[in-house]
C-alpha positions in Angstrom: -8.8 40.6 34.2 -10.5 41.7 30.8 -11.1 38.7 28.5 -12.0 40.8 25.5 -9.5 40.9 22.5 -6.9 43.7 22.7 -7.7 46.5 20.3 -4.8 48.9 21.1 -1.7 48.7 23.0 0.5 51.9 24.0 4.0 50.7 25.1 6.5 53.0 26.8 5.3 56.1 25.0 7.1 59.4 25.8 6.5 62.9 24.3 9.0 65.8 24.6 9.0 69.2 23.1 12.3 71.1 22.6 12.5 74.9 22.5 16.2 75.9 22.3 17.9 74.4 25.3 14.7 73.8 27.1 13.0 70.3 26.9 9.4 69.8 28.2 8.3 66.3 28.9 4.5 65.9 28.2 4.3 62.2 28.5 6.5 59.9 30.6 6.7 56.1 29.7 3.0 55.6 29.2 1.6 52.1 28.9 -2.1 51.4 28.1 -4.2 48.5 26.9 -7.7 49.0 25.4 -10.0 46.1 24.9 -12.7 45.5 22.4 -16.0 47.1 23.4 -14.7 48.8 26.6 -15.3 52.4 27.7 -12.3 54.0 29.1 -12.0 57.4 30.7 -8.8 59.4 31.2 -9.2 62.4 33.4 -6.7 65.1 34.5 -6.1 68.7 34.7 -5.4 70.9 31.7 -1.8 70.4 30.6 -1.4 66.9 32.1 -0.9 65.3 28.8 -4.1 63.4 28.3 -5.1 65.1 25.0 -1.5 64.7 23.7 -1.8 60.9 24.4 -5.2 60.8 22.6 -3.6 62.4 19.5 -0.8 60.0 19.6 -3.1 57.0 19.8 -5.0 58.5 16.7 -1.8 59.1 14.7 -2.5 62.9 14.9 0.8 63.5 16.8 4.1 61.6 16.9 5.6 60.1 19.9 9.2 60.8 20.9 9.7 57.2 21.7 7.6 54.1 22.3 5.0 52.1 20.2 1.4 52.2 19.5 -0.1 49.0 18.2 -3.6 48.8 16.7 -4.6 45.2 16.2 -1.1 44.2 16.3 0.2 46.8 13.7 2.7 49.3 14.7 1.1 52.6 13.7 4.3 54.6 13.6 6.0 52.1 11.3 3.3 52.8 8.6 3.6 55.2 5.6 1.6 58.4 5.9 -0.8 57.1 3.4 -1.5 53.9 5.3 -1.9 56.0 8.6 -4.5 58.0 6.8 -6.3 54.9 5.8 -6.2 53.6 9.3 -7.6 56.9 10.7 -10.5 56.7 8.2 -11.4 53.1 8.5 -10.3 51.8 11.9 -10.5 54.9 14.1 -13.3 57.3 14.9 -12.9 60.8 16.4 -15.2 62.9 18.5 -14.2 66.3 19.6 -15.4 68.9 22.0 -16.3 71.1 19.1 -18.2 68.8 16.6 -16.2 70.0 13.5 -19.3 69.3 11.3 -19.2 70.8 7.7 -21.6 73.6 7.9 -22.9 73.6 4.4 -23.8 69.8 4.4 -26.9 68.2 6.0 -26.6 65.9 9.0 -27.0 62.9 6.6 -24.2 64.0 4.4 -21.9 65.0 7.4 -22.4 61.3 8.7 -21.7 59.8 5.3 -18.6 61.8 4.5 -16.0 59.4 5.9 -17.5 56.7 3.8 -17.5 58.8 0.7 -13.7 59.5 1.5 -13.2 55.9 1.6 -14.8 55.5 -1.9 -17.7 53.4 -0.8 -20.9 53.3 -2.8 -22.8 56.6 -2.2 -26.3 55.1 -2.1 -25.2 52.5 0.5 -23.3 55.0 2.5 -26.2 57.4 2.8 -28.4 54.4 3.7 -26.0 53.5 6.6 -25.8 57.1 7.6 -29.5 57.3 7.8 -29.7 54.3 10.0 -27.1 55.5 12.3 -28.9 58.8 12.6 -32.0 56.9 13.5 -30.0 55.0 16.1 -28.9 58.2 17.7 -32.3 59.6 17.8 -32.1 62.0 14.9 -34.0 60.1 12.2 -36.1 63.2 11.9 -33.2 65.6 11.4 -31.5 64.0 8.3 -31.7 67.0 6.1 -31.0 69.7 8.7 -27.6 71.5 8.4 -25.6 71.9 11.7 -26.9 75.5 12.3 -30.4 74.1 12.6 -29.5 71.6 15.2 -28.9 72.0 19.1 -25.5 71.5 20.6 -26.5 68.0 21.8 -27.9 67.1 18.4 -24.7 68.2 16.7 -22.8 66.1 19.0 -24.9 63.1 18.3 -24.2 63.7 14.6 -20.6 63.7 15.2 -20.8 60.3 17.2 -22.7 58.9 14.2 -20.0 60.2 11.8 -17.4 58.5 13.9 -19.0 55.3 13.6 -20.0 55.1 9.9 -17.0 53.1 8.9 -17.3 50.7 11.8 -14.0 51.5 13.5 -12.4 49.4 16.1 -11.7 52.3 18.4 -13.3 55.7 18.9 -11.2 58.5 20.5 -13.3 61.2 22.1 -11.8 64.5 23.4 -14.1 66.4 25.9 -17.2 65.1 24.0 -19.5 66.6 26.6 -17.4 69.8 27.1 -19.9 72.1 25.6 -23.1 70.4 26.6 -25.5 70.9 29.4 -26.0 68.1 32.0 -28.9 66.6 30.4 -27.4 66.5 26.8 -24.1 65.2 28.3 -25.9 62.3 30.1 -27.6 61.4 26.8 -24.2 61.4 25.0 -22.8 59.1 27.6 -25.9 56.8 27.4 -25.4 56.6 23.6 -21.7 55.8 24.0 -22.5 53.1 26.4 -25.2 51.6 24.2 -23.0 51.5 21.0 -20.1 50.1 22.8 -22.2 47.2 24.0 -24.0 46.7 20.7 -21.4 47.4 18.2 -18.3 46.1 20.2 -16.6 49.4 19.5 -14.0 50.6 22.1 -14.2 54.1 23.4 -11.4 56.1 25.0 -12.7 59.4 26.4 -10.6 62.2 27.7 -12.6 64.4 29.9 -12.6 66.9 32.8 -16.1 65.5 33.7 -15.5 63.3 36.7 -19.2 62.4 36.7 -19.0 61.1 33.2 -15.7 59.3 33.8 -17.2 57.5 36.8 -19.8 55.8 34.5 -17.2 54.3 32.3 -15.8 50.6 32.6 -12.4 52.0 33.6 -11.1 55.4 34.8 -7.5 56.4 34.6 -5.8 59.7 35.6 -3.1 61.6 33.9 -0.9 63.6 36.1 2.3 65.4 34.9 2.5 63.0 32.0 2.2 59.8 34.0 -0.8 57.6 33.5 -2.2 56.0 36.8 -5.1 53.7 37.3 -7.7 55.3 39.8 -10.3 52.4 39.9 -10.4 48.8 39.2 -12.2 47.4 36.2 -15.8 46.5 37.0 
């Protein structure tokens, strides 16, 4: 039984798509609880619904029914403006493709969410620099993404996801484009940051080796979420 505070609760979430008279069920009554500081992996084949669930958890897609509670707040009862605020402040996102802004330096990319929040620019850059130092890129602050390796770009994306000290980071195939060594270093970074900062990570992945290292592993099959291993 996990004794950490609950960060996010997904209750009876369904997702359906309608095309004429055809209804496709993508998620079927999904329940999920995410705890502070835990690393949770969701695995499953393409089309199983795992990325859709991640998007719903991050308010990037709307459930057909059910609730998603972040720190006791029902995300789908919020205004669009408040949802955007939650995405910026309380949630962090890491994607298979890093989505860094090509014309900005690593330092500026990491600080961007803080700039959007309206935080002090000098302080934001100082925090971004400290995060890049933490992920082993203190010597790459002024490099633009094109000057970085794939693994380095993904580390920048992780630092960017953490700049506003989110409660939860949602990662969609974060090692999907990396070689084995870079993928291992990204996992070690996630583990270290979860332990040190108390940030929860939910990682959607095809990488069963990566998933096996997480605190908990769940599998998505035909829109149904199933536990495949007990919590450590």
